[in-house]
C-alpha positions in Angstrom: -18.3 28.3 44.6 -20.3 27.5 41.4 -22.9 24.8 41.1 -21.5 23.7 37.8 -18.8 21.0 37.8 -15.6 22.1 36.2 -15.6 21.4 32.5 -12.7 20.3 30.4 -11.5 22.8 27.8 -12.9 22.2 24.4 -10.4 20.8 21.9 -11.3 21.4 18.3 -9.9 18.9 15.8 -10.2 19.6 12.1 -11.5 16.7 10.0 -8.3 16.8 8.0 -6.2 16.3 11.2 -8.4 13.4 12.3 -8.1 11.7 8.9 -4.4 12.3 8.9 -4.0 10.7 12.4 -6.2 7.7 11.5 -4.3 7.0 8.2 -0.9 7.5 9.9 -1.7 5.0 12.6 -3.8 2.7 10.5 -7.3 1.6 11.1 -9.0 -1.8 10.9 -12.7 -1.8 10.2 -14.7 -5.0 10.6 -18.3 -6.2 10.2 -20.4 -9.2 9.8 -23.8 -9.6 8.1 -25.8 -12.8 8.3 -29.0 -13.4 6.3 -31.3 -15.9 8.0 -34.7 -17.3 7.4 -36.6 -19.2 10.2 -33.4 -19.3 12.3 -31.4 -20.9 9.4 -28.4 -19.0 8.3 -28.4 -18.7 4.6 -25.6 -16.2 3.8 -22.8 -14.9 6.0 -20.6 -12.1 4.9 -17.6 -11.0 6.8 -15.8 -7.8 6.0 -12.4 -6.7 7.2 -10.7 -3.5 5.8 -7.3 -2.1 6.6 -7.0 1.6 6.0 -3.6 3.2 6.3 -0.9 5.0 4.4 1.5 3.0 2.3 4.3 4.2 4.6 2.4 2.9 7.7 1.7 -0.5 6.2 5.3 -0.9 5.0 6.7 0.2 8.4 4.3 -1.8 10.6 3.7 -4.9 8.5 7.0 -5.1 6.7 5.3 -5.3 3.3 6.8 -3.6 0.3 4.1 -1.7 -1.5 5.9 1.2 -3.1 6.9 1.2 -6.7 10.5 0.9 -5.7 9.9 -2.2 -3.6 10.9 -5.6 -4.9 7.3 -6.8 -5.1 6.4 -4.2 -7.7 9.6 -4.0 -9.8 8.9 -4.5 -13.5 5.1 -3.8 -13.0 3.1 -1.2 -14.9 3.2 1.0 -11.8 
């Protein structure tokens, strides 16, 4: 019997695979910044970013973003 606990096998994930999984599933990034002086809030900035592929957004949100969609017909795209 060994003194070391059993370890899980190491799973290597390439950066490209990780980015592909994130974009395929969609990612929401959020953050807030508040600038205050003497406990008085002067500036508040809220940031929300949705990162995903066009296919994911169209599929999950029901928004037509492709050039063949009705929202972009006749545009310069």
